[in-house]
Backbone of each chain as ProteinMPNN parsed JSONL, in Angstrom:
{"seq_chain_A": "MLPNERFARVWLSALIVIFGAYFSTLALVRPDASSIALRIGLLAAALGVLGLVAGGTWLAQRWRRRPDDAEDERDRAIEHKASAVAYRVLMVGMILVGCVMPFDKQGMDIVNAAVFAIALAEVVRHGLIVVGYRRGLRA", "coords_chain_A": {"N_chain_A": [[90.569, 96.546, 101.857], [92.348, 99.213, 99.848], [91.387, 100.762, 96.565], [93.932, 101.517, 95.386], [95.738, 100.355, 96.649], [95.193, 97.386, 96.189], [95.274, 97.205, 93.509], [97.938, 97.779, 93.037], [98.765, 95.377, 94.232], [98.016, 93.539, 92.223], [99.32, 94.27, 89.959], [101.819, 94.076, 90.86], [102.105, 91.277, 91.274], [101.404, 90.497, 88.576], [103.577, 91.195, 87.205], [105.93, 90.199, 88.242], [105.289, 87.549, 87.456], [104.989, 87.629, 84.663], [107.346, 88.806, 83.62], [109.153, 87.327, 84.861], [108.676, 85.087, 83.334], [109.271, 85.633, 80.84], [112.032, 86.58, 81.117], [113.132, 84.194, 82.079], [112.39, 82.111, 80.133], [114.021, 83.164, 78.136], [116.571, 82.727, 79.145], [116.621, 80.018, 79.241], [115.974, 79.221, 76.67], [117.884, 80.544, 75.264], [118.072, 82.107, 72.902], [119.944, 82.399, 69.493], [121.751, 85.271, 68.03], [120.826, 85.297, 65.555], [117.979, 84.666, 65.5], [115.97, 86.749, 65.569], [113.535, 87.227, 65.075], [112.066, 85.265, 67.023], [113.166, 86.443, 69.582], [112.021, 89.124, 69.307], [109.071, 88.106, 68.971], [108.727, 86.864, 71.691], [109.278, 88.859, 73.453], [107.02, 90.572, 72.31], [105.235, 88.967, 73.132], [105.168, 88.778, 76.048], [104.843, 91.911, 76.502], [102.113, 91.963, 75.39], [100.451, 90.189, 77.041], [100.602, 91.701, 79.422], [99.591, 93.934, 78.694], [96.901, 93.103, 78.455], [96.813, 92.302, 81.245], [96.928, 95.076, 82.16], [94.307, 96.139, 81.034], [92.319, 94.712, 81.801], [92.327, 95.165, 84.946], [92.064, 97.997, 84.9], [89.584, 98.215, 84.097], [88.102, 96.663, 85.73], [88.925, 98.171, 88.071], [87.237, 100.504, 87.368], [84.769, 99.51, 87.213], [84.473, 98.363, 90.041], [84.602, 100.701, 91.773], [83.813, 102.76, 94.503], [81.826, 105.263, 95.704], [83.329, 106.363, 98.146], [86.018, 105.661, 97.58], [87.935, 107.425, 96.9], [91.185, 109.157, 96.145], [93.025, 109.968, 98.958], [95.333, 112.305, 100.954], [97.098, 110.255, 102.033], [97.24, 108.228, 100.315], [98.426, 109.621, 97.932], [100.764, 110.45, 99.166], [101.89, 107.737, 99.542], [102.132, 106.876, 96.855], [103.81, 108.621, 96.016], [106.344, 108.587, 97.21], [106.793, 106.047, 96.677], [107.331, 106.014, 93.552], [109.433, 108.081, 93.557], [111.649, 106.426, 94.397], [111.404, 104.52, 92.545], [112.158, 105.624, 90.412], [114.612, 106.296, 90.678], [116.081, 103.815, 90.354], [115.034, 103.423, 88.028], [116.729, 105.384, 86.741], [119.297, 104.557, 87.074], [119.192, 101.883, 86.047], [118.83, 103.001, 83.373], [121.218, 104.469, 82.591], [123.216, 102.381, 82.925], [122.309, 100.759, 80.762], [122.299, 102.607, 78.574], [124.748, 104.031, 78.359], [126.823, 102.486, 79.307], [126.086, 99.662, 78.559], [126.388, 99.776, 75.2], [129.243, 99.689, 74.733], [130.046, 97.064, 74.471], [127.841, 95.502, 74.14], [125.004, 94.561, 71.821], [122.054, 95.156, 69.939], [119.304, 93.042, 70.81], [120.17, 92.306, 73.268], [120.789, 94.765, 74.549], [117.918, 95.857, 74.398], [116.775, 94.102, 75.887], [117.816, 94.215, 78.276], [116.965, 97.125, 78.844], [114.289, 96.795, 79.017], [114.565, 94.747, 81.098], [115.39, 96.671, 83.169], [113.166, 98.623, 83.203], [110.974, 96.893, 84.067], [112.021, 96.353, 86.578], [111.975, 98.714, 87.802], [109.282, 99.169, 87.74], [108.314, 97.022, 89.17], [109.875, 97.664, 91.788], [108.374, 99.855, 92.284], [105.457, 99.362, 92.718], [105.726, 97.275, 94.758], [106.707, 98.873, 96.657], [104.654, 100.443, 97.206], [102.381, 98.727, 98.018], [104.034, 97.963, 100.335], [104.103, 100.47, 101.711], [101.305, 100.787, 102.417], [100.738, 98.269, 103.977], [102.745, 98.584, 106.096], [102.722, 101.06, 106.684], [103.986, 104.651, 106.719], [106.28, 106.824, 106.931], [107.577, 109.828, 107.592]], "CA_chain_A": [[91.546, 96.946, 101.127], [91.948, 100.296, 99.226], [91.412, 100.294, 95.418], [95.452, 101.566, 94.959], [96.591, 98.913, 97.184], [94.715, 96.193, 95.371], [96.213, 97.81, 91.914], [99.399, 97.441, 93.104], [99.222, 93.897, 94.354], [97.764, 92.613, 90.975], [100.325, 94.642, 88.822], [103.398, 93.5, 91.307], [101.955, 89.983, 91.001], [101.507, 90.309, 86.735], [105.172, 91.961, 86.701], [106.89, 89.121, 88.522], [104.928, 86.303, 86.811], [105.123, 87.874, 83.223], [108.705, 89.089, 83.218], [109.95, 86.009, 85.169], [108.705, 83.953, 82.934], [110.008, 85.816, 79.831], [113.587, 86.231, 81.259], [113.516, 82.552, 82.281], [112.414, 81.629, 78.916], [115.254, 83.612, 77.29], [117.871, 82.041, 79.591], [116.498, 78.821, 78.942], [116.182, 78.611, 75.111], [118.942, 81.05, 74.749], [118.119, 82.138, 71.491], [121.079, 83.201, 69.217], [121.471, 86.565, 67.363], [120.195, 85.099, 64.488], [116.794, 84.337, 65.802], [115.595, 87.949, 66.073], [111.956, 87.121, 65.106], [111.738, 84.675, 68.225], [113.35, 87.352, 70.447], [110.87, 89.81, 69.317], [107.99, 87.633, 69.457], [108.777, 86.542, 73.079], [108.859, 90.237, 74.196], [105.522, 91.016, 72.189], [103.844, 87.958, 74.072], [105.33, 89.525, 77.499], [104.033, 92.753, 76.772], [100.519, 91.53, 75.207], [100.005, 89.878, 78.056], [100.937, 92.985, 80.352], [98.44, 95.022, 77.999], [95.753, 92.51, 78.936], [96.335, 92.713, 82.955], [96.294, 96.295, 82.357], [93.106, 96.803, 80.696], [91.368, 94.2, 82.951], [92.472, 95.807, 86.046], [91.425, 99.384, 84.545], [88.025, 97.979, 83.862], [87.865, 96.54, 87.136], [88.806, 99.603, 88.784], [86.178, 101.125, 87.259], [83.377, 98.897, 87.766], [84.051, 98.318, 91.622], [84.959, 102.047, 92.394], [82.817, 103.3, 95.361], [82.307, 107.05, 95.996], [84.409, 106.665, 99.114], [87.204, 105.216, 97.104], [88.517, 108.636, 96.289], [92.271, 109.229, 96.823], [93.384, 111.036, 99.815], [96.866, 112.527, 100.779], [98.016, 109.231, 102.159], [97.535, 107.603, 99.061], [99.572, 110.743, 97.185], [102.215, 110.449, 99.638], [102.819, 106.763, 99.205], [102.442, 106.692, 95.136], [104.826, 109.698, 95.533], [107.325, 108.079, 97.806], [107.294, 104.913, 95.87], [107.704, 106.605, 92.582], [110.706, 108.612, 93.49], [112.501, 105.623, 94.693], [111.441, 103.629, 91.641], [112.756, 106.831, 89.433], [116.305, 106.377, 90.956], [116.363, 102.658, 89.904], [114.921, 103.318, 86.5], [117.798, 106.15, 86.114], [120.642, 103.677, 87.026], [119.141, 100.882, 84.473], [119.149, 103.673, 81.94], [122.579, 104.778, 82.365], [123.906, 101.245, 82.67], [121.635, 100.349, 79.26], [122.28, 103.414, 77.292], [125.74, 104.53, 78.538], [127.845, 101.538, 79.441], [126.305, 98.486, 77.399], [126.856, 99.8, 74.026], [130.443, 99.381, 74.63], [130.482, 95.49, 74.732], [126.842, 94.723, 73.841], [124.479, 95.333, 70.944], [120.794, 94.702, 69.535], [118.254, 92.66, 71.583], [120.703, 92.306, 74.631], [120.465, 96.263, 75.014], [116.645, 95.741, 74.588], [116.179, 93.308, 77.118], [118.387, 95.132, 79.424], [116.425, 98.117, 79.092], [112.918, 95.937, 79.249], [114.487, 94.462, 82.76], [115.346, 98.074, 84.136], [111.87, 99.274, 83.274], [110.428, 96.176, 84.997], [112.476, 96.377, 88.005], [111.437, 99.912, 88.193], [107.863, 98.952, 88.088], [108.103, 96.052, 90.595], [110.045, 98.469, 93.063], [107.252, 101.121, 92.607], [104.269, 98.561, 93.132], [106.058, 96.752, 95.972], [106.863, 99.903, 97.917], [103.209, 101.114, 97.274], [102.169, 97.709, 98.918], [104.79, 97.915, 101.614], [103.548, 101.573, 102.305], [99.954, 100.547, 102.609], [100.547, 97.401, 105.036], [103.34, 98.931, 107.215], [102.941, 102.493, 107.113], [104.649, 105.562, 105.866], [106.603, 107.86, 108.054], [108.394, 110.921, 106.918]], "C_chain_A": [[91.443, 98.045, 100.202], [92.11, 99.867, 97.733], [93.074, 100.43, 95.106], [96.11, 100.39, 95.526], [96.336, 97.361, 96.251], [95.276, 96.381, 93.856], [97.452, 97.274, 91.888], [99.898, 96.102, 93.056], [99.192, 93.16, 92.839], [98.702, 93.034, 90.095], [101.757, 94.023, 89.403], [103.055, 91.864, 90.86], [102.436, 89.63, 89.18], [103.039, 90.729, 86.44], [106.044, 90.882, 86.897], [106.631, 87.898, 87.632], [105.386, 86.494, 85.181], [106.59, 88.003, 83.014], [109.749, 88.068, 83.775], [109.84, 84.931, 84.495], [109.356, 84.36, 81.408], [111.567, 85.856, 80.082], [113.782, 84.776, 81.488], [113.394, 81.727, 80.956], [113.297, 82.229, 78.017], [116.384, 83.043, 78.039], [117.821, 80.808, 79.41], [116.696, 78.114, 77.448], [117.188, 79.256, 74.597], [119.092, 81.494, 73.263], [119.352, 82.903, 70.699], [120.745, 84.45, 68.672], [120.566, 86.557, 66.077], [118.579, 85.295, 64.393], [115.978, 85.564, 66.329], [114.207, 87.954, 66.215], [111.492, 86.494, 66.466], [111.974, 85.615, 69.481], [112.169, 88.099, 70.631], [109.479, 89.384, 69.523], [107.82, 87.126, 71.214], [108.473, 87.862, 73.593], [107.471, 90.862, 73.614], [104.834, 90.34, 72.948], [103.72, 88.579, 75.369], [104.538, 90.606, 77.481], [102.601, 92.924, 76.331], [99.897, 91.421, 76.239], [99.707, 90.859, 79.322], [99.907, 93.872, 80.045], [97.111, 94.408, 78.76], [95.446, 92.776, 80.191], [95.742, 94.199, 82.692], [95.025, 97.07, 81.894], [92.125, 95.864, 81.556], [91.415, 94.926, 84.137], [92.108, 97.223, 85.968], [90.194, 99.045, 84.732], [87.539, 97.397, 85.211], [87.833, 97.126, 88.06], [87.44, 100.401, 88.685], [84.592, 100.639, 87.485], [83.231, 98.823, 89.359], [84.322, 99.596, 92.406], [83.61, 102.577, 92.963], [82.982, 104.63, 95.379], [83.016, 107.519, 97.265], [85.827, 106.201, 98.797], [88.318, 106.352, 96.762], [89.791, 108.572, 97.099], [92.401, 110.208, 97.705], [95.027, 111.419, 99.878], [97.613, 111.567, 101.321], [98.359, 108.473, 101.173], [98.675, 108.247, 97.975], [100.859, 110.249, 97.9], [102.866, 108.989, 99.562], [103.166, 106.568, 97.835], [103.733, 107.915, 95.24], [106.028, 109.207, 95.884], [107.957, 106.618, 96.8], [107.984, 105.184, 94.435], [109.02, 107.181, 92.623], [111.958, 107.361, 93.826], [112.753, 104.605, 93.211], [112.363, 104.517, 90.126], [114.179, 106.564, 89.606], [116.743, 104.706, 90.156], [116.075, 102.748, 88.22], [116.345, 104.237, 85.965], [119.333, 105.275, 85.873], [120.532, 102.764, 86.259], [119.478, 101.745, 83.409], [120.479, 104.044, 81.493], [123.439, 103.565, 82.241], [123.773, 100.606, 80.712], [122.374, 101.166, 78.176], [124.027, 104.217, 77.372], [127.332, 103.466, 78.935], [127.601, 100.083, 78.59], [126.763, 98.829, 76.142], [128.27, 99.481, 73.766], [131.031, 98.108, 74.189], [129.232, 94.857, 73.973], [125.982, 95.286, 72.39], [122.804, 94.57, 70.536], [119.691, 94.309, 70.863], [118.854, 92.497, 72.977], [120.515, 93.592, 75.2], [118.728, 96.23, 75.288], [116.335, 95.373, 75.32], [116.561, 93.853, 78.629], [117.571, 96.13, 79.957], [114.904, 97.635, 79.498], [113.27, 95.376, 80.827], [114.623, 95.614, 83.713], [113.972, 98.53, 84.245], [111.18, 98.374, 84.168], [110.787, 96.161, 86.368], [111.934, 97.682, 88.662], [110.114, 99.625, 88.692], [107.704, 98.14, 89.445], [108.907, 96.775, 91.908], [108.898, 99.354, 93.627], [106.154, 100.56, 93.281], [104.477, 97.901, 94.473], [106.328, 97.625, 96.868], [105.338, 100.484, 98.159], [102.531, 100.154, 98.241], [102.445, 97.908, 100.441], [104.053, 99.173, 102.475], [101.908, 101.274, 102.756], [99.77, 99.47, 104.202], [101.718, 98.036, 106.259], [103.408, 100.075, 107.496], [103.957, 103.222, 106.541], [104.969, 106.413, 106.952], [107.504, 108.774, 107.392], [109.724, 110.986, 107.562]], "O_chain_A": [[90.384, 98.005, 99.575], [92.777, 98.868, 97.462], [93.572, 99.441, 94.567], [96.878, 99.623, 94.945], [97.159, 96.55, 95.827], [95.685, 95.404, 93.229], [97.968, 96.538, 91.046], [100.822, 95.621, 92.4], [100.068, 92.422, 92.387], [99.044, 92.161, 89.298], [102.643, 93.58, 88.671], [103.835, 91.31, 90.085], [103.316, 88.916, 88.698], [103.536, 90.495, 85.338], [106.837, 90.534, 86.022], [107.564, 87.28, 87.117], [106.025, 85.636, 84.573], [107.081, 87.25, 82.173], [110.892, 87.935, 83.339], [110.52, 83.925, 84.701], [109.929, 83.461, 80.793], [112.318, 85.23, 79.334], [114.757, 84.25, 80.951], [114.167, 80.802, 80.704], [113.309, 81.674, 76.919], [117.351, 82.87, 77.297], [118.909, 80.233, 79.376], [117.239, 77.063, 77.109], [117.619, 78.83, 73.525], [120.083, 81.26, 72.571], [119.764, 83.954, 71.189], [119.577, 84.83, 68.752], [119.826, 87.449, 65.661], [118.0, 85.898, 63.489], [115.363, 85.469, 67.391], [113.627, 88.49, 67.159], [110.599, 87.082, 67.077], [111.121, 85.626, 70.369], [111.404, 88.001, 71.591], [108.704, 90.107, 70.149], [106.723, 87.102, 71.772], [107.402, 88.011, 74.181], [106.819, 91.602, 74.351], [103.856, 90.832, 73.512], [102.643, 88.904, 75.868], [103.558, 90.606, 78.225], [101.913, 93.844, 76.771], [98.982, 92.169, 76.584], [98.726, 90.755, 80.058], [99.34, 94.533, 80.915], [96.406, 95.078, 79.515], [94.38, 93.272, 80.555], [94.576, 94.548, 82.88], [94.717, 98.222, 82.201], [91.102, 96.399, 81.983], [90.323, 95.42, 84.418], [91.811, 97.732, 87.049], [89.611, 99.633, 85.643], [86.474, 97.81, 85.669], [87.01, 96.939, 88.956], [86.749, 100.817, 89.614], [83.591, 101.27, 87.823], [82.187, 99.121, 89.939], [84.271, 99.559, 93.635], [82.593, 102.802, 92.307], [84.053, 105.183, 95.128], [83.281, 108.697, 97.503], [86.728, 106.325, 99.626], [89.456, 106.063, 96.392], [89.838, 108.168, 98.26], [91.97, 111.323, 97.412], [95.847, 110.972, 99.076], [98.829, 111.746, 101.247], [99.498, 108.034, 101.014], [99.534, 107.612, 97.364], [101.817, 109.741, 97.317], [104.09, 108.867, 99.52], [104.285, 106.16, 97.523], [104.573, 107.912, 94.34], [106.916, 109.286, 95.035], [109.085, 106.323, 96.405], [109.06, 104.652, 94.164], [109.805, 106.82, 91.746], [113.113, 107.536, 93.436], [113.815, 104.101, 92.846], [112.967, 104.021, 89.175], [114.913, 106.624, 88.62], [117.738, 104.626, 89.436], [116.786, 102.229, 87.359], [116.964, 103.883, 84.961], [120.143, 105.308, 84.946], [121.53, 102.495, 85.591], [120.302, 101.398, 82.562], [120.866, 103.984, 80.326], [124.401, 103.647, 81.477], [124.593, 100.248, 79.867], [122.917, 100.696, 77.177], [124.403, 104.912, 76.428], [128.52, 103.767, 78.817], [128.521, 99.452, 78.069], [127.715, 98.123, 75.808], [128.569, 99.023, 72.663], [132.144, 97.971, 73.681], [129.401, 93.863, 73.266], [126.309, 96.373, 71.914], [122.556, 93.431, 70.934], [119.342, 95.125, 71.715], [118.051, 92.546, 73.909], [120.077, 93.628, 76.35], [118.316, 96.589, 76.391], [115.452, 96.002, 75.903], [115.921, 93.904, 79.68], [117.35, 96.22, 81.164], [114.392, 98.264, 80.424], [112.424, 95.511, 81.711], [114.115, 95.615, 84.835], [113.566, 98.837, 85.366], [110.698, 98.932, 85.154], [109.956, 95.977, 87.256], [111.526, 97.736, 89.822], [109.804, 99.788, 89.872], [107.142, 98.497, 90.481], [108.543, 96.43, 93.032], [108.545, 99.567, 94.787], [105.784, 101.075, 94.336], [103.561, 97.916, 95.295], [106.215, 97.24, 98.032], [104.973, 100.917, 99.252], [102.087, 100.648, 99.277], [101.671, 97.992, 101.395], [103.546, 99.021, 103.587], [101.581, 101.899, 103.764], [99.043, 99.7, 105.169], [101.364, 97.856, 107.424], [104.067, 100.406, 108.482], [104.819, 102.636, 105.886], [104.146, 106.735, 107.809], [108.237, 108.281, 106.533], [110.559, 111.804, 107.176]]}, "seq_chain_B": "MPEKRITNSIRTLRFMAGEMTQAELGQRVGVTRQTIAAIEAGKYSPSLECAFRIADVFGKPLDDVFGWEPRSPA", "coords_chain_B": {"N_chain_B": [[121.071, 113.392, 117.75], [117.68, 112.833, 119.581], [115.595, 110.12, 118.886], [112.585, 110.641, 117.998], [108.773, 110.523, 118.113], [105.515, 110.871, 116.394], [102.844, 111.516, 118.348], [99.441, 110.636, 119.06], [96.127, 111.248, 119.987], [93.563, 110.427, 119.107], [92.111, 108.284, 119.186], [90.996, 108.325, 121.982], [89.58, 110.673, 121.96], [87.79, 110.442, 119.916], [86.201, 108.681, 121.419], [85.203, 110.131, 123.346], [83.789, 111.888, 122.098], [81.367, 110.764, 121.722], [81.716, 108.071, 120.656], [82.447, 108.062, 117.957], [82.908, 107.289, 114.857], [85.783, 106.061, 112.736], [84.893, 106.234, 110.04], [83.299, 108.209, 109.859], [84.91, 110.262, 111.277], [86.755, 110.385, 109.161], [85.326, 111.369, 106.924], [84.561, 113.881, 107.819], [86.839, 114.969, 108.094], [87.925, 114.631, 105.273], [89.331, 112.534, 104.339], [90.157, 108.965, 104.069], [88.632, 106.439, 105.742], [90.414, 104.244, 106.268], [92.646, 105.871, 106.185], [92.433, 107.418, 108.322], [92.515, 105.371, 110.336], [95.173, 104.454, 110.015], [96.627, 106.521, 110.99], [95.684, 106.967, 113.515], [97.088, 104.388, 114.371], [99.543, 105.143, 114.209], [100.914, 105.021, 112.136], [101.025, 106.596, 109.863], [102.041, 109.859, 109.472], [100.223, 112.571, 109.443], [99.582, 115.264, 107.261], [100.02, 118.742, 107.966], [97.572, 120.413, 107.436], [95.928, 118.393, 107.611], [96.14, 117.585, 110.033], [95.222, 119.935, 111.343], [92.581, 119.824, 110.652], [91.731, 117.611, 111.758], [91.848, 118.289, 114.718], [89.893, 120.611, 114.664], [87.779, 119.268, 114.342], [87.22, 117.967, 116.66], [87.41, 120.192, 118.374], [89.402, 120.849, 119.464], [92.881, 122.211, 120.76], [95.687, 121.909, 118.688], [98.047, 120.626, 119.835], [96.657, 119.11, 121.672], [95.743, 116.972, 120.703], [97.909, 115.856, 118.871], [101.05, 114.734, 119.945], [104.815, 114.876, 120.334], [107.014, 112.902, 120.967], [109.586, 111.333, 122.955], [110.543, 108.335, 121.505], [109.75, 104.944, 122.512], [112.227, 102.622, 124.176], [112.595, 99.613, 121.915]], "CA_chain_B": [[119.528, 114.098, 118.197], [117.193, 111.844, 119.951], [114.671, 110.026, 118.103], [111.007, 111.11, 118.709], [107.852, 110.166, 117.142], [104.581, 111.645, 116.346], [101.914, 110.259, 118.784], [97.929, 111.374, 119.034], [94.928, 110.64, 121.029], [92.477, 110.298, 118.191], [91.149, 107.277, 119.693], [90.262, 108.731, 123.262], [88.789, 111.879, 121.395], [86.554, 109.67, 119.282], [85.485, 107.993, 122.039], [84.764, 111.301, 124.042], [82.714, 112.567, 121.083], [80.351, 110.051, 121.534], [82.122, 106.994, 119.722], [82.469, 108.78, 116.88], [83.63, 106.092, 113.832], [86.635, 106.641, 111.881], [84.763, 106.551, 108.778], [82.601, 109.653, 110.238], [85.833, 111.268, 111.252], [87.41, 110.669, 107.733], [84.528, 112.145, 106.24], [84.442, 115.199, 108.179], [88.452, 115.357, 107.823], [88.108, 114.636, 103.946], [90.219, 111.561, 104.029], [89.423, 107.823, 103.965], [88.589, 105.642, 107.074], [91.828, 103.716, 106.445], [93.795, 107.111, 106.732], [92.215, 107.703, 109.946], [93.135, 103.891, 111.339], [96.53, 104.594, 109.999], [97.05, 107.792, 111.561], [95.57, 106.047, 114.812], [98.197, 103.545, 114.723], [101.03, 105.686, 114.106], [101.613, 104.185, 110.626], [101.011, 107.551, 108.906], [101.939, 111.103, 109.944], [99.161, 113.409, 108.687], [99.932, 116.789, 106.827], [99.715, 119.974, 109.007], [96.562, 120.919, 107.303], [95.003, 117.226, 108.077], [96.149, 117.546, 111.342], [94.679, 120.805, 112.197], [91.184, 119.449, 110.571], [91.299, 116.684, 112.969], [91.856, 119.068, 115.763], [88.935, 121.343, 114.617], [86.537, 118.425, 114.204], [87.075, 117.741, 118.173], [87.257, 121.592, 119.146], [90.84, 121.06, 120.614], [94.022, 122.595, 119.916], [96.478, 120.778, 118.003], [98.916, 119.844, 120.952], [95.946, 118.192, 122.578], [95.31, 115.796, 119.741], [98.987, 115.291, 118.585], [102.004, 115.055, 120.576], [105.889, 114.721, 120.025], [107.613, 112.24, 122.452], [110.701, 110.293, 122.535], [110.526, 106.764, 121.017], [110.375, 104.154, 123.91], [112.814, 101.591, 123.507], [111.983, 98.527, 122.024]], "C_chain_B": [[118.321, 112.905, 118.71], [116.249, 111.345, 118.953], [113.134, 110.191, 118.806], [109.915, 110.609, 117.641], [106.739, 111.161, 117.344], [103.206, 110.659, 117.264], [100.58, 111.243, 118.88], [96.917, 110.437, 120.265], [93.439, 110.664, 120.34], [91.294, 109.524, 118.997], [90.254, 107.767, 120.747], [89.246, 109.919, 122.754], [87.658, 111.625, 120.567], [85.424, 109.24, 120.317], [84.584, 108.984, 123.299], [83.484, 111.831, 123.365], [81.706, 111.465, 120.654], [80.341, 108.744, 120.719], [81.983, 107.208, 118.58], [83.417, 107.754, 115.94], [84.609, 106.743, 113.359], [86.156, 107.03, 110.615], [83.929, 107.936, 109.024], [83.741, 110.687, 110.248], [86.828, 111.425, 110.01], [86.614, 111.239, 107.183], [84.457, 113.424, 106.544], [85.983, 115.908, 107.868], [88.72, 115.654, 106.265], [89.153, 113.653, 103.59], [88.993, 110.185, 104.331], [89.312, 107.408, 105.355], [89.951, 104.893, 107.167], [93.117, 104.768, 106.894], [93.709, 107.073, 108.074], [92.897, 106.572, 110.739], [94.437, 104.215, 111.036], [97.349, 105.562, 110.939], [96.897, 107.62, 113.093], [96.747, 105.428, 115.353], [99.344, 104.011, 114.547], [101.889, 105.279, 112.988], [101.838, 105.473, 109.563], [100.934, 108.944, 109.602], [101.196, 112.076, 109.016], [99.917, 114.815, 108.216], [99.431, 117.664, 107.868], [98.25, 120.172, 108.738], [95.477, 119.608, 108.022], [94.828, 117.259, 109.572], [95.397, 118.612, 112.506], [93.149, 120.672, 111.697], [90.674, 118.628, 111.486], [91.193, 117.398, 114.084], [90.736, 120.057, 115.638], [87.684, 120.609, 114.63], [86.277, 118.135, 115.708], [87.003, 119.101, 119.113], [88.455, 121.69, 120.051], [91.779, 121.727, 119.954], [95.095, 121.699, 119.439], [97.466, 120.155, 118.893], [97.937, 118.851, 121.824], [95.498, 116.89, 121.665], [96.595, 115.238, 119.335], [100.26, 115.717, 119.593], [103.47, 114.689, 119.714], [106.963, 114.268, 120.987], [108.677, 111.321, 121.659], [110.298, 108.696, 122.251], [110.739, 105.996, 122.233], [110.902, 103.324, 123.269], [111.873, 100.407, 123.354], [111.993, 97.278, 122.607]], "O_chain_B": [[118.207, 111.987, 117.897], [116.015, 112.148, 118.049], [112.769, 109.874, 119.938], [110.209, 110.345, 116.475], [106.802, 112.082, 118.159], [102.76, 109.551, 116.967], [100.687, 112.465, 118.784], [97.037, 109.455, 120.999], [92.39, 110.881, 120.947], [90.154, 109.856, 119.32], [89.029, 107.725, 120.635], [88.12, 109.978, 123.248], [86.7, 112.393, 120.471], [84.205, 109.358, 120.197], [83.604, 108.62, 123.948], [82.424, 112.126, 123.917], [81.303, 111.293, 119.504], [79.322, 108.307, 120.184], [81.249, 106.411, 117.996], [84.559, 107.473, 116.302], [84.567, 107.971, 113.428], [86.703, 107.944, 109.999], [84.052, 108.763, 108.12], [83.739, 111.702, 109.552], [87.569, 112.398, 109.868], [87.236, 112.106, 106.568], [84.291, 114.218, 105.618], [86.197, 117.066, 107.509], [89.455, 116.565, 105.885], [89.854, 113.874, 102.603], [87.794, 110.181, 104.613], [89.938, 108.073, 106.181], [90.566, 104.987, 108.229], [94.107, 104.586, 107.603], [94.604, 106.787, 108.87], [93.705, 106.787, 111.643], [95.068, 104.291, 112.09], [98.442, 105.364, 111.47], [97.762, 108.02, 113.871], [97.323, 105.719, 116.401], [100.294, 103.252, 114.738], [103.115, 105.208, 112.897], [102.635, 105.42, 108.626], [99.928, 109.235, 110.249], [101.621, 112.308, 107.884], [100.803, 115.311, 108.912], [98.487, 117.333, 108.585], [97.54, 120.126, 109.743], [94.509, 119.824, 108.752], [93.799, 117.052, 110.215], [95.105, 118.473, 113.694], [92.366, 121.405, 112.301], [89.555, 118.711, 111.991], [90.147, 117.087, 114.653], [90.504, 120.51, 116.759], [86.62, 121.173, 114.884], [85.094, 118.056, 116.037], [86.639, 119.112, 120.289], [88.555, 122.367, 121.074], [91.695, 121.909, 118.74], [95.231, 120.631, 120.037], [97.716, 118.982, 118.614], [98.385, 117.959, 122.544], [94.916, 115.92, 122.152], [96.59, 114.008, 119.388], [100.419, 116.88, 119.962], [103.368, 114.266, 118.562], [107.661, 115.022, 121.665], [108.736, 110.832, 120.531], [109.665, 108.069, 123.1], [111.697, 106.231, 122.969], [110.556, 103.01, 122.13], [110.896, 100.099, 124.037], [111.077, 96.486, 122.386]]}, "name": "protein", "num_of_chains": 2, "seq": "MLPNERFARVWLSALIVIFGAYFSTLALVRPDASSIALRIGLLAAALGVLGLVAGGTWLAQRWRRRPDDAEDERDRAIEHKASAVAYRVLMVGMILVGCVMPFDKQGMDIVNAAVFAIALAEVVRHGLIVVGYRRGLRAMPEKRITNSIRTLRFMAGEMTQAELGQRVGVTRQTIAAIEAGKYSPSLECAFRIADVFGKPLDDVFGWEPRSPA"}
């Protein structure tokens, strides 16, 4: 398995687990508007764990990289296609968060919607990278 | 417009070149072994430059290595 594919699999799993746990907790606990510290604490915990995963995978990649692991045109093509689709997902998310939600939501609801859009775009990107390596990429 | 796909005879050409490995071909072309495997399996269509490099390794014209044929019905 190429390093880029391994990296995408780890990130995909981490994003699903961490943000799945984060949004599930929010849905179950349903913190009210006054418990801003709890909401920020949960978000900080999720982002902290994600930061640890990012650091860990970066170190592991540096540690395990072999001379023949260099990126080639297929890696770049897969990355490009995945990023292009993820960008559109992110744009739709940001339009909803920035142009629609402010009319009837505020505060942490908007923050969480933005976090959800970013997480979804990243899940789409890493998911498409994994699919690109497994099932192939055609023009 | 009828659906077409890129075909290739890299596997045969590697065999005729003394059972050249995918890794060796990849090294000579400047891509990874996995990319050669993906091209052979029809999972990745290489860039024009990469296609010319592959043909150059075997000393063949491009259309001896790659083809453009109608998709066979599934």
